[in-house]
C-alpha positions in Angstrom: -46.9 69.4 201.0 -49.1 66.5 202.2 -49.5 63.5 199.9 -52.9 62.9 198.2 -54.6 59.8 199.6 -54.9 57.0 197.1 -58.0 54.8 196.3 -58.2 51.1 195.5 -58.6 49.8 192.0 -62.0 48.4 193.0 -63.2 51.8 194.2 -62.0 53.4 191.0 -63.9 50.8 188.9 -67.1 51.3 190.9 -66.9 55.0 190.5 -66.4 54.8 186.8 -69.3 52.3 186.5 -71.5 54.8 188.3 -70.4 57.4 185.8 -71.6 55.2 182.9 -68.5 53.2 182.0 -68.7 49.4 181.4 -66.0 46.8 181.6 -65.0 45.6 178.1 -62.2 43.2 179.0 -60.7 42.1 182.3 -57.4 40.3 182.8 -54.3 41.8 184.4 -55.7 45.2 183.3 -59.3 46.3 183.1 -60.4 47.9 179.9 -63.5 50.1 180.2 -65.5 52.2 177.7 -68.3 54.8 177.8 -69.3 53.9 174.3 -67.8 57.0 172.7 -65.8 56.4 169.5 -63.7 59.4 168.4 -64.1 60.4 164.7 -61.5 58.8 162.5 -61.0 55.7 164.5 -62.1 52.1 163.8 -64.0 49.9 166.1 
């Protein structure tokens, strides 16, 4: 079975931003949100 080709982290972030996500924090990891807060959670 052939391996699935990977994508870079920059390409993943760009694709998520096109889908409506925004960067909340950026350090070693990038935290993104689409603004949805599930019921029963705090902000």
